[in-house]
C-alpha positions in Angstrom: -108.1 19.4 -21.7 -104.8 20.7 -20.4 -101.5 19.8 -22.1 -98.1 20.9 -21.0 -94.7 20.2 -22.6 -92.1 19.6 -20.0 -89.4 21.5 -22.0 -91.7 24.6 -22.0 -92.3 24.6 -18.2 -89.9 26.9 -16.4 -87.3 25.0 -14.3 -86.1 26.1 -10.9 -83.8 24.7 -8.2 -86.0 23.3 -5.4 -85.1 23.5 -1.7 -83.6 19.9 -1.9 -81.2 21.1 -4.7 -82.8 19.2 -7.7 -83.9 20.9 -10.9 -87.7 20.9 -10.8 -90.4 21.6 -13.3 -93.9 21.9 -11.9 -96.0 20.3 -14.6 -99.3 20.4 -12.7 -100.0 22.4 -9.6 -103.2 24.0 -8.5 -101.4 27.2 -7.4 -100.7 27.9 -11.1 -104.4 28.4 -11.6 -104.7 26.1 -14.6 -106.0 23.0 -12.7 -107.9 22.0 -9.7 -106.1 19.0 -8.2 -105.5 17.5 -4.7 -101.9 16.9 -5.6 -99.0 18.3 -7.6 -96.9 16.7 -10.3 -93.3 17.7 -11.1 -90.4 16.5 -13.2 -87.2 16.4 -11.2 -83.6 16.0 -12.3 -80.4 15.2 -10.4 -77.1 15.5 -12.3 -74.7 12.6 -12.6 -72.7 12.1 -9.4 -75.0 14.6 -7.5 -77.5 14.1 -4.7 -80.4 16.1 -3.3 -80.1 17.6 0.2 -81.5 15.7 3.1 -85.0 17.1 3.6 -88.5 16.4 4.9 -91.8 17.2 3.2 -95.0 17.7 5.2 -96.8 15.8 2.5 -96.7 12.3 1.1 -94.6 11.9 -2.0 -94.4 9.4 -4.8 -91.4 9.1 -7.1 -91.6 7.4 -10.5 -88.2 7.0 -12.2 -88.3 8.1 -15.8 -84.6 7.8 -16.6 -81.4 6.9 -14.9 -80.5 5.2 -11.7 -80.5 6.4 -8.1 -80.2 5.4 -4.5 -83.2 6.6 -2.5 -82.8 7.1 1.3 -85.9 7.4 3.5 -85.2 7.6 7.2 -82.9 4.6 8.0 -83.8 2.7 4.8 -82.1 2.8 1.4 -83.0 1.3 -2.0 -81.7 1.4 -5.5 -84.2 2.7 -8.0 -84.0 2.3 -11.8 -86.1 3.3 -14.7 -89.7 2.2 -14.2 -89.5 1.9 -10.4 -92.0 3.7 -8.1 -91.4 4.7 -4.4 -93.8 6.0 -1.8 -92.2 8.4 0.7 -94.3 9.0 3.8 -95.0 12.5 5.0 -92.4 13.8 7.5 -89.8 11.2 6.6 -86.2 12.4 6.1 -85.3 11.7 2.4 -82.7 12.3 -0.3 -81.8 10.7 -3.5 -78.3 10.2 -5.1 -77.7 9.8 -8.8 -75.7 6.5 -9.0 -75.8 6.2 -12.8 -74.1 7.5 -15.9 -77.0 9.7 -17.1 -79.2 12.4 -15.6 -81.6 10.9 -13.1 -85.1 12.0 -14.0 -88.2 11.2 -12.0 -91.8 12.3 -11.6 -92.8 13.5 -8.1 -96.4 13.4 -7.1 -97.0 15.3 -3.9 -100.4 15.2 -1.9 -101.5 17.6 -0.8 -99.7 19.8 -3.4 -96.0 20.6 -2.8 -95.1 24.0 -1.3 -91.6 25.4 -0.6 -92.7 26.2 3.0 -93.4 22.5 3.6 -90.0 21.4 2.2 -87.4 21.7 5.0 -83.7 20.7 4.8 -82.5 18.5 7.7 
């Protein structure tokens, strides 16, 4: 069994500008997975940079409220919502609420900085 506490996982600023904690990632050597799992945060009034991932990504909103943009489409997301973002799509998310926007990001195959390009 592997257990990680999010508060104890080092945070870094991802290429898209959000605060990211990689909870599960095979590159860390502690798990063998076909995906990665991260906890992302976007400050009140902030947005991530427009970017593209080479991989498919799933967002699950843990707290807050945001406007997700994927190519020409936009949708409001609130706590409990899930969104599937196709590989190669231009994407960004804005925090439209009054608290930090927190979401889980599942990326398959696992996320890598080299495959995360600003547009």
